[in-house]
C-alpha positions as CSV (number, residue, x, y, z in Angstrom):
1,M,-29.7,-1.6,-10.3
2,N,-29.3,-5.2,-11.3
3,M,-29.7,-8.1,-8.9
4,K,-25.9,-8.8,-8.6
5,A,-25.2,-5.1,-7.9
6,L,-28.0,-5.1,-5.3
7,I,-26.6,-8.2,-3.5
8,K,-23.1,-6.7,-3.5
9,A,-24.5,-3.4,-2.0
10,I,-26.3,-5.3,0.7
11,A,-23.3,-7.4,1.5
12,L,-21.1,-4.4,1.7
13,S,-23.4,-2.5,4.1
14,T,-23.9,-5.6,6.2
15,C,-20.2,-6.3,6.5
16,C,-19.3,-2.7,7.1
17,A,-21.8,-2.7,10.0
18,L,-20.2,-5.8,11.4
19,S,-16.6,-4.7,11.1
20,T,-14.9,-2.0,13.1
21,L,-11.8,-1.9,11.0
22,A,-11.8,-0.9,7.3
23,I,-9.9,-3.3,5.1
24,A,-8.0,-2.0,2.2
25,E,-7.5,-5.1,0.1
26,S,-9.5,-6.0,-3.0
27,A,-13.2,-6.8,-2.8
28,D,-12.6,-10.5,-2.8
29,T,-10.0,-10.6,0.0
30,V,-10.9,-12.2,3.3
31,H,-9.0,-10.8,6.2
32,L,-8.0,-13.5,8.7
33,G,-6.6,-12.6,12.1
34,K,-3.4,-13.9,13.5
35,E,-4.6,-17.5,13.6
36,V,-5.4,-19.4,10.4
37,S,-5.9,-23.1,9.8
38,K,-4.8,-25.2,6.9
39,E,-8.5,-25.9,6.2
40,Q,-9.5,-22.2,6.1
41,V,-6.7,-21.5,3.6
42,I,-7.8,-24.4,1.4
43,N,-11.4,-23.3,1.5
44,L,-10.7,-19.7,0.7
45,L,-8.1,-20.2,-2.1
46,S,-9.4,-23.4,-3.7
47,P,-10.7,-23.1,-7.2
48,N,-13.6,-25.2,-6.1
49,G,-14.7,-22.6,-3.6
50,V,-15.6,-22.9,0.1
51,S,-18.1,-25.2,1.6
52,G,-20.8,-22.6,1.7
53,Q,-20.7,-22.3,5.5
54,P,-19.8,-18.8,6.7
55,L,-16.5,-18.7,8.5
56,T,-16.7,-16.8,11.8
57,R,-13.7,-17.4,14.1
58,G,-11.5,-14.3,13.8
59,I,-12.6,-13.5,10.3
60,R,-13.8,-10.2,9.0
61,L,-15.0,-9.9,5.4
62,K,-14.6,-6.7,3.5
63,N,-17.7,-6.7,1.4
64,Q,-19.1,-10.1,0.8
65,P,-20.1,-13.1,2.8
66,A,-18.1,-16.3,2.4
67,E,-20.9,-18.1,0.6
68,S,-20.9,-15.5,-2.2
69,L,-17.1,-16.0,-2.5
70,A,-17.7,-19.6,-3.4
71,A,-20.1,-18.6,-6.2
72,Q,-17.4,-16.5,-7.8
73,T,-14.8,-19.1,-8.5
74,S,-13.6,-17.2,-11.6
75,A,-13.0,-14.0,-9.5
76,P,-9.7,-13.5,-7.7
77,R,-9.7,-15.1,-4.3
78,G,-7.4,-13.8,-1.6
79,L,-6.7,-13.6,2.1
80,S,-4.9,-11.2,4.2
81,L,-2.9,-12.5,7.1
82,E,-1.8,-10.5,10.1
83,V,1.8,-11.7,9.7
84,Y,3.5,-8.7,11.0
85,F,7.1,-7.5,10.5
86,D,9.2,-5.4,12.8
87,F,9.6,-1.8,12.0
88,D,11.9,-1.3,9.0
89,S,12.4,-5.0,8.6
90,A,11.7,-7.7,6.0
91,K,12.9,-10.6,8.3
92,L,10.4,-13.2,9.3
93,T,10.2,-13.6,13.0
94,A,9.6,-17.0,14.7
95,A,6.0,-15.9,15.4
96,A,5.5,-15.0,11.7
97,K,6.9,-18.3,10.6
98,A,4.5,-20.1,12.9
99,Q,1.6,-18.1,11.5
100,L,2.6,-18.9,7.9
101,S,3.1,-22.6,8.5
102,P,-0.6,-23.6,8.1
103,V,-0.6,-21.6,4.8
104,G,2.5,-23.5,3.7
105,E,0.8,-26.8,4.6
106,A,-2.3,-25.7,2.6
107,L,-0.2,-24.8,-0.4
108,Q,1.2,-28.4,-0.3
109,S,-2.2,-29.9,-0.3
110,N,-3.8,-31.7,-3.2
111,E,-6.5,-29.0,-3.4
112,L,-4.0,-26.2,-3.9
113,A,-1.1,-28.1,-5.5
114,E,-1.5,-26.3,-8.8
115,L,-2.6,-22.9,-7.4
116,A,-0.6,-19.9,-8.7
117,F,-0.8,-17.0,-6.4
118,T,0.6,-13.5,-5.7
119,L,2.1,-12.4,-2.4
120,E,1.6,-8.7,-1.7
121,G,3.8,-7.1,0.9
122,H,2.7,-4.0,2.7
123,T,4.2,-1.3,4.9
124,D,3.0,1.3,7.3
125,A,3.1,5.0,6.1
126,A,6.3,5.9,8.0
127,G,9.1,6.7,5.5
128,D,9.6,7.6,1.9
129,D,7.2,6.1,-0.7
130,N,10.0,4.5,-2.8
131,Y,11.6,3.1,0.3
132,N,8.3,1.6,1.5
133,L,7.7,0.1,-1.9
134,S,11.1,-1.6,-1.8
135,L,10.6,-2.8,1.7
136,S,7.2,-4.2,0.9
137,E,8.7,-6.2,-2.0
138,Q,11.4,-7.6,0.3
139,R,8.6,-8.7,2.7
140,A,6.7,-10.4,-0.1
141,R,10.0,-12.2,-1.2
142,A,10.7,-13.2,2.4
143,V,7.4,-15.0,2.6
144,M,7.8,-16.5,-0.9
145,N,11.3,-17.8,0.1
146,F,9.8,-19.3,3.3
147,F,7.2,-21.2,1.3
148,V,9.7,-22.3,-1.3
149,N,12.4,-23.4,1.2
150,E,10.2,-24.8,4.0
151,Y,7.2,-26.2,2.1
152,S,8.8,-26.9,-1.4
153,V,6.3,-24.6,-3.2
154,E,7.5,-24.3,-6.8
155,P,8.8,-20.7,-7.3
156,T,7.0,-20.6,-10.7
157,R,3.7,-20.7,-8.8
158,V,4.4,-17.5,-6.9
159,I,4.6,-13.8,-7.8
160,A,6.0,-11.5,-5.0
161,Q,4.9,-7.9,-5.3
162,G,5.2,-4.9,-3.0
163,R,2.4,-2.5,-2.4
164,G,4.2,-0.1,-0.1
165,E,1.8,2.0,1.9
166,S,-0.8,2.1,-0.8
167,Q,-3.3,-0.2,0.9
168,L,-3.2,0.5,4.6
169,L,-5.2,-1.9,6.8
170,D,-5.7,0.8,9.4
171,G,-5.9,4.1,7.5
172,D,-6.8,5.9,10.7
173,N,-3.4,4.9,12.2
174,P,-1.1,4.9,9.1
175,N,2.0,4.2,11.2
176,S,0.4,1.3,13.0
177,G,2.2,-2.1,13.0
178,V,-1.0,-3.8,11.6
179,N,-0.2,-2.2,8.2
180,R,3.0,-4.2,7.9
181,R,1.6,-7.4,6.6
182,V,1.3,-9.8,3.6
183,S,-1.7,-10.7,1.5
184,I,-2.1,-13.8,-0.6
185,I,-4.2,-13.6,-3.8
186,A,-5.0,-16.7,-5.8
187,E,-4.6,-16.4,-9.6
C-alpha cells in the first residue's frame, strides 16, 4: 500500500470513528450542519484551499481531514448543506433561504467569483425512482435560481443536477427528511 492510500485509509477510519452518521456524498465532500458561514464556504470551495486549520463547529468529514482537502486543490471540492425541503416539495422555505444566504455571499466574493460549481439535489426514498429524480432536479434548480436571482451568480457558472434517492444521507432511515437536501460541488 502506498503512502497516499495509507493516509486515506487512516483518515477514513478516524473520521468514521468520530461520526455517528454515514455520509453518502463523494470522498471530498464536507458535510456542514444547518449553520454555515461565508468564510467556511470560501475556505472549502476556494481553488486555493483552506487555511490548514481543521474546522470543527458542526462539521463532520466523510473520509479526510480538512487539512488534506487543502492539499488536493485539483480534486473536486464540495460541501453538503442541511437545507431541507418539505415532503414532495422543491420550494425553498424562508429557513432554507436563510441557510443559503451565506453561500450566496461566498459565491459573490472575490475568492469564488470565477468558481464553476454543480448543485446536486437529493430526495428521500419515498416514492418512485423517476419521480424522485425529477423532484431532486427541481430542488437543485430552485437553489440555482435563488443564487442567480438573489446574489447575481452567473447562470453559466452553475450546473443543476438531480440525484434522486441514490445518495441518502441517512441510509438507515431512507424516508427521513435529512435526505431531502442540496450539495454543492466545485468544478
